[in-house]
N, C-alpha and C positions, 0 to 999 in steps of 0.2 A: 656564519651569518656575515653579510657584507659590513665593512666599517661605516658607521654613520658619520657624515661630514659634520663636524663641530665648529666650522667656521661661522663667524657671525653673518646671519643672512642678509642679503641685499633688501629683503622685504622686512622693513623695520615698523611699518604702520599699515594696518588693514582697516579699511571701512567695511562694515558689514551691512549690505544692502537687504536688510531683513529685520525681523522682529521676533518676540517671543522666545519659545524654547530653543530653537535652532540658533538664534543670535547669541543666547547665553551659552550654549554648547560651544560655538566656535570661539567665543571670548576665552572660554577656559583653557582650550588648547593653545591659542595664541599667547596667552599670558605664560603658560609654561615653557614656550619657546623663546620668551623675552621679547615679544612683539607687541607693540601698543595697538589699541583698537579704538575705533570710532563708531560710535552707535548713532543712528538716525531715528527720529521718532516724531510723531504728530503731537499736537497740543494736548490731546486727551491721554497721552502715554507718558506724561512728565515723570511719573513715579514708577514706571514699569521696570521690571527686574533687568532687562537687558540694558536699559539706559543707566540704571544704578551700578551695574558691573563694569561698564565700559571706562576706558581712560578719558576719552573725549566724547561730549555729547553735543549733537547738532539738531535743532529744532527744524523740521521741514516746513515748508509753506504748503498750506492746503490741509484739508481734513479727510477727503475721500482717498481711496486707493489710487484712483487715476491721477490725482493731484500730488500724491506723496510717493509711496512705494513702487508705483509703476511709472513714475516720472523720471525716465533715464537721464534726460538732460540736467534736471536739478540735482540728482544724486551725483553725477559726474562732476558738477560744478562744486558741490560740498567736498568731494574728494580732492579736487585741485586746490580749493581754498585751504584745506587742512593738510596739505602736502602728503597725502597717503601714497604708498607704493603699489598697493593692490587692493582689489575688492572682491570679497567673498559673497556671493549671491545667496548662499543657503539653499532652500528649496522653495518652489512657488514664485510668486511675483515675477522678477526679471531673470530668474536662474536659467531659463532655457530660451532666452530671447537673444538671437544671434546679432541683431542690430545694437543691443546694449554691450554685448561682448566686443563688438567691432568699435563701438564709440569709446570704450575703455581703451582698446589698443591704439586708436587714433590720438588719444590724449596722453600716451605714455603710461598708462596705468595697467598693471598686470591683472588679468581676469583670472581668478582661481577656478579653472574649469577648462573644458576642452576649447578648440578654436571656434571661432565663429562658423567657419565652413562645417565643422563637424556638428555643431548644434543645430544649424539649418538642415543638414543632411538627414539627422536622426529625429529631429523635431516635427518634421512633416511625415505623417504616417505613410503616406502614398510613396514617397521617396524611400523611407526605411524599408517598406515591404519589397520594393524593387531590388534593394541591396540584399535583403534576406533571400530573395528568390535567386539572385546571382550566386549566393553562397550556398544554394540548395538546401536551405533551412526550411523546414515544412510550413506551410502557411494555410490558413483557412481560406475557402472560397469567398470571394468578394466581388462587389459590383461597385464602380466608381463612376464619376462624372457629374453632370448638373442634376438637380432634383428630378427634372423631366426625364433625363437619360437613365437615372436610377430606377424610376418608377417603371419605365418600359422594360427593363431587364430584370426587376426584383424577383419575378416568379421563376427565374432560372435557379434560384436558391431555395433550399428547403427551410421551412419554418421550424422554430422561431428564428428571427434574424436580429441582429443588433446594429444600431446606428453609432457611428463614432465620428468625432471631429477629427479632421485630417491633421490639424495644426497643433493639437494638444492632447494632454491626458488628464489624470486625476479624476476621472468619471464625469468631467464636463462635457456636454453635448452628446452623452451616451444614453441610449434608450433602447429597451428591448420591445420588439413588436411581435405579437403572436398572431396577428390577422393582417393580411395585405390591405383590407380596407381602411385600416388606421395609419397605413405607412406615410401617406402624404402629410397628414397633420403632424406626426411625429417627426417627420423630416424637416418640416418648416420650423418647429419648435427648437429642435436640435441644432439646426443652422443658425438660428437667431442666438442661442445660447453660446455657440462656438465663436460667433462674431464678437460678442460681448466679452468673452474671456481671452481670445486669442486673436482678435483682429482679423479673423479668417473665417468665412461662413462655410468653406468646404467641408462636406461630410461624405462618408461612404457607408455601405452596408456589407455585413459579412454574415455567414452562417453562425449561429450562437449555439454552442455545444453545451448542454446543461450538465449540471454536476462535475463541472471541471475544477481543478486545482489551479491555484496561481502560484507559480514557482519562479523565482528570480535569482539571477547570479551577480554577485558584486565583482566588478573587475577594476584593477588599477593598472595604469600604464604610464611610463615616464617618457621624456624626450630622448632618452638613449636607447630606445628600441625594447625595453623590458615590458612585458605584459604578464600579469599574473591574476589569478582569481582568488577570492575569499570564500569559496564555496557557495552553498545556495541558502535561500531563506523561503520559508512557506508564508504566504500572505493571504490565505483564501478566506479568512473570517472577515467579511466585509459587509456594510450597510451603504446603500445609495451608491454601490460601486466604489466605495472608498474604504481603505483597510482600517481595522480596528484592533485585531490581535495578530502579531506576527511572531515567528519563532525560527530559530536556526539551531541545528540543521533541520531540514524538513523531515517529519515523521514518515515512516513506512514507505521510503523511497528506495527502490532496488538499486544496487550499485551500477548496474547497466543503464537504467533510465537516468540516473544522477549524472553518470559520465557523458551520456548523449547530449544532455542539456548543457552541462558546462562546456563541453567541446564546441557546441554550436555558439554559445556566447563568446568564447574566445575567438572563433573563426570570423564572426561578425566584427568584433572590435579590432581584430587584426587586419582585416580587409579594408577598413577605412582608416587605419593608422591612428587609431584613437588615442588620446592622452588624457591624463587625469583620472577621477573617479567616474565610474558609470555603472549603470545597472541594466542588464538585459533581461526582460521579462517574457515569460511563456505561459501558455495554458497547457495543462496536462489532463488528458481525458482518463476515464476510468479504466481503459484497456491499455494505458501506458504510453499513448502517442502524445508527443508534445508539438506545440505550434508557436511560432513567434508571434508576440504580442506588440512589443515595443521597446525602445531603448530610452532610458531617462539619462540625460547627460549632465547629471548634478548629484549632489548627495541626497540619499533617501531619508524619509522620515524615520524609517525602521532601521537605520544603519547600526544602532547600538547592539542588536542582537548579534550581528556579525563580529562587532568589536569585542564582545564578551566571550564569544567562543574561540576566537583567533588570537586575541591579545593585540590586534593591530588598531592604532588610533588612525582612522581614515582621514579626519580632518587634517592631522599632522602630515599624512602622506600627500594630501591635496596641496598643502602649502609648499612642502619640499619640491614637488613636481613643478609647480608654478614658478618656484625659484630657480628652476633648471637643474636641480640636483636629481640624482638617480634614486629610485626607490630604495628604502633602507632594508628591504627584505626581499628574498627570492622565493620562488614557489616552494622549494623543498624545506623553507623555514616555517611554512604555514602548516600547523596542526590544529585539528579540531579537538577542543577540551570542553567536555560537559554539553550542557544544553542551556539555551536562553530563550525567554519568552517575554514579549513586550505587550503591555496593554495601553492603548491610548485613551486617555481620559478626556472626554469632550463635554462642553457645556451644551447639553441637549436633553430633550424629553424622550426617551425611548417609547414611552407609553403614547406619545402623540406624534407617531411617525418620525421620531428623531428630530423634530424641529429644534432649532437653536434655543437655548435657554439665556435669559438676559437678567440683569441686575448687578448688584454688587456682591462680591465675594466678602461675606462677613468675616470669616476666619478659615483657617485651615489647621488640620492635625496630621503631622508626618510621623508616623511610628519609626523607630530606630530598628533597622535589620541589616545584619552584616552582608547579606547576599542579594541586596536590593539597590538597584542604581535609579536615580531619579533625574530625569531631564525635564526641568520645569521652567515655564515662563510667566505664569501667573503667580500673584501673591495676595495676601489679605488686603481688603478695602479696594481691590481693583474693580473698577466699573467696566463691565464687558461691553465692547462696542460691536454693533452689527456690521461694521466695515470690515472686520478681520475674521479669519477662520476660528472655528469653535474649539480648536485643540488647545487644551490648557497644560497637560502634563503627560509625559510618558513614564510609565513604571516598568522597568526591566529586572526580571528575576533570573538568577544564574543558579544552576544546579548541577550535580555531577551526572544526573540523567534527567530525561524529560518529566518523569513523575515528580522528582524533587523539585524541579523548577516551577512546575504547575502549583504544587502544594505551597511553596514559599510566596508565589504571587498571590494566592488565595488568602494566605495569612496575613499578608501586608495589606491587601485591599479591604479585608474585613474591618480594620481600624482606621485606615486612611480616610481622611474626611475633608470635604470642601463644603462649607456651610453657606447657605443663602441662595444657592442656585441649584438647578437640577442638573445631574450628570448621568453618564452611562456606567458608573461604577458598579451599581448592583447587577445590572444586566450582564456585565463582563464576568462577574463572579458566578452567575447562573451558567454561563457558557463554560467556564473553567471546571464546573461540577457535572457537565453533561456527559453521560457515558460515551457517546459518540466521539466527542472531543477528546476525552481522555484516552480513547483507543486510537486516536489519529485518524478516525474515520470521518472526514468531513470534506466539504467543497465549498465554492463561493456561494451556493445556496443555502448555507447553514442557518443564517439568520431568518431568511424567508420561510423555510420549512419548519423552523422550530420557534418562530416568533411567539406564538401563543403561549407555549410552555415557559419560554424564557421570561415573558412579561407578566406571568401570573403573580399577582400580588400576594406577598406573604401575610398571612393572617396574624394578628396581634392576640395572643391568648391572655388569660387572666394573669399568668405569672409575669409576663412582659409588661402588662399594664401596671402591676405592682412596682416593678423595677423602675419604669419610666416616671411614675408617680413619686417614688421615693427620691429619684434623682432630682426631679423638678423641685420638691420641697426642700432638699437639702441645699440646692443652688440658690434657691430663693431667699434662704435664711442664713446661710453660712457665709455668703459672699460679703466680706467687710473691708475689702482693700478700697482705698480712696480712688476716685476716678469719675468720669463722665458718665459711665454706664448707669442706665435708669435703675438698675437693681442695687447698685452701690449706694444709692441715695434712700433706700426704703428702710434701712435700719435693721435691727437684729431681732428676730422672731416677733412677727407683727401680731398685734392684739387678738385678731381673729384666729379661729381655729378650724376653718373650713374653706376649701378650694372647689371651684367648679371648673375642672380642666377640660380642654378640648384636645384629644389625642387622635390624629388621623381620622377625623370625621366623627369620633365618639365622644360624647359627653360623659365624664367621669367625676364622681363626687368623692372627695378625699378629705376625710376628718383627721385633724391633727390633734393628739392628745399625749398627755404624759411626756412633756418636754424636759429633758435633763441636760446637764451640762454637756454630756458626751454622747447623748442618744435622743431619740424621739420615737414615737409610735404613731403610725398611720392606719387608718381603716378606709379601704377602697371600696366604694359601692356598697357599704354596710357588710362587707364580708369579714373575714377573719383579720385580727391584728397583725401588724407587720412591724417588728422592732428594727429600726435603722440605727446603726452605730458605726463608730470608727470612720466617721466621714473625713476624707482627705481630698481637698480641691487644689488642683494645680492648674496652671494655664492650659485650657483646652481639654483637661483630663480630670475625671472624678472617680474615686474608688470609695466603696462603702460595704458595710455588712448588712444583709436583710436576714434576719433571724439566723445570725451566725454564719451565713454563707457569703463569700466575697463576690462582689460584682464590680465591673469596670466599665465606664462609658466615656465617650468623647462628647464635647459639648461646645456650643458657642451660644451667645445671647445677643439678639439684635437690639438696636436702640429703641425699638418699639416694645421691648420686653418678651419678645417671642423666643423660647428656648429650642434650640435644635439639639437633639440628643441622638447620638449613634450608639446603638446597642447590639452586639452580636451581628454587625454588618448591616443592620437596618437603620436608616436614618429617618427620623420622625420629628415633626414639629409638635411641641407641647407649649400650651399657653393657658392662662386663666383669664385672657381677654375675651370677652363674649364675642362670638361671630356675629358679624353684621346680619341683621335681618334682611335678607334678600326678598324683594318683591316676587312672589311666585307668579309665574305666567298663567293666564287663565286656563291654558292647556299644556300638558307635557308633549302633546303632539308636535311634530316637526312642521306641520302646516301653520302653526301659530308663530313660528319664528319668522320674521320678515326682514332681519338686518343680517349683513355679513361683515364682521369685525375683523381687523388685523390681529392675527394671533401673535404677532411679534413686531417690533419696530424693524424697519427695512426700507428698501427701495423697490417701487413698482417697475419692473422691467418689461411688463407686457400686460395689456387689458385685451382679452379675447372676446368680450361680448359687448353689446351696446344697448342703451335704453330701448325698451319695447320688444326686445328679442326674447322669444321663447326658448327655454333651455330644458334639457333633461337632467335627472338625477345622475351625478357623476361626470357632467360635463366640465371641462376646464374653463374657469372664469378669468383668472388673472395669475400672474407669476410674481412672487414677492421674494426678493433676494435678501439674505441676511447671512452674516458670517461666511461669505463666499459659498453659500448653498442656495440653489433655487428651490422654492417651495411653491408648488401649484395649488391654488385654492379652487376647490371643486364644488359644484352644485350639490346641495344636501337634499334636493327635492325637485320634482317636475314643477316649473313655475315660469313667471315672466319677470325679466328685470325692469323695474320701474325707475331706478335712479342709479347712476354710476357716479360716485362722489371722488374718484381719484383718477389720475391720468398717468401715462407712461412717464417714467423719469421723476416721479414725485416721491419724496421721502415721507414715510408715514410712522406714526408712533403705535404703541401697543394699544390695542382696543379701538382704534380709530375706525370710523365708519368707512367701509369700502363700497358696499352696494346695498340697495333695498330691493326687495322682491314682492310680489303679490302675496 
């Protein structure tokens, strides 16, 4: 192995132009290298984890993304005032903005990434496709040009087709079209979205190959002419065209196909003289043909799975390359050991089309596991903002083989808990237990084709009701530590011996009897007695015996007294607070519903109808952006719009009136 340069680096202080888990990740490696870090943040993020971990903290002016994390001038000014040597952009935000990279260079600040020219070259998909074509890398058939030019030539392609933003990725501006009559509308929506996210409304269309796999290759290149790869990753488990589960190496990939993909990735990087870390992405068809998709000129969200199987710290190599040092490793040093799989935990509601979930994280429970890596950005009591991405935590499991890695991730997720908000944790567990996934037999359509089965709600049987009831009564009466929590002020064993609990929509009667110093007996819904003993309450964790059988749950209690209990992987709200008596509508028929409310706080980015307009069920009404995700609100019936209460560019709150209909 090549000797690592141990001289003190000229990069002594790095500003991280990012937030959340990737900022925390970069700080970790920088600290190991003896490099100081500067964190930037908005007023709402004063207690965020990346701010707590950095050596220097700087409050940005403004609260929106445009005013803060996308404000290149302000970020460079902060860097100059704090005498930083380099800026690490992470992923997203300005990470693939060539103007930002050039601004850094103009001010004598090292940009930890490729050159501005390389970012510009690969950031525009049209240019990237031209380079791939020169390199004779396979490409899917495309149509480019203005919206009108695309419409004129669209039918030269076979349906379905996909619209893509020319200037960006991450699923933004991407839409699948199955009927040419819908193309013009979808082109305009995609172009508007591309303009908002990338400042460029250019889009193009290409043939959409169904049941493809998404395979990518991690490359590293220094300024001394050395280019290596860190093998491939599988990123086919996606929702909204964004990745959810990634793994390395890719399962069921023949040596020939793997080598073909890796060789094309290296060919492309070598052709443009690429430097720093980059990822070349491909689509792989069921018959083994691969097609160039794009190149991301930054560190990827899913980089940990590659680090786990190769032992290479990609952030460290990024900093070394930016410092002018050669790579610390050569291709012959890279060996694949074991298997790694990553789950992205998002604040979202899978049962409601994966819309972002908001509110405060009441508490978290993080099990200890020797083969689990956590890259986390969120922490307890954090208030989730609609301004930022919904990614909270990445959980990475390592095993000696794929089956062991999957099993370890499943075991961890069964107990891992984020209380107070909805997350995709449970649907990830369902995916991990799916037979096709376990066989490595899946594609980018996995969630779409299996959505119904994956979202099927687990039924709570009588035994589970007994366990949840026992946990609630134990927590309600054994919590004696002083504090502000409402339950800590209730005293020890209240005088009444009856609870009316509400558990996942069910009303449950629990009678408490025979209370002893070390046990108690409950009767649930007038069924058999359950003896609860050996109660042991720790922070976020509760163990007890029910009829001499040991049970363990994770828990959190909100200030309102609602108990969140997670048992056997299922998280349930349990409370003895009577549900509000909701006024029942005169009819359950949708025709009786005349208002459209905001399903989340966010920004109105487009209003597509006007007062007096007749609409059909399923028509798009408006676009609401939250957590960097655009959510289209559709008509729920054939009707007429009688009132539009919001306008483009307006911020709205949860349940705010958007429209009224006949």
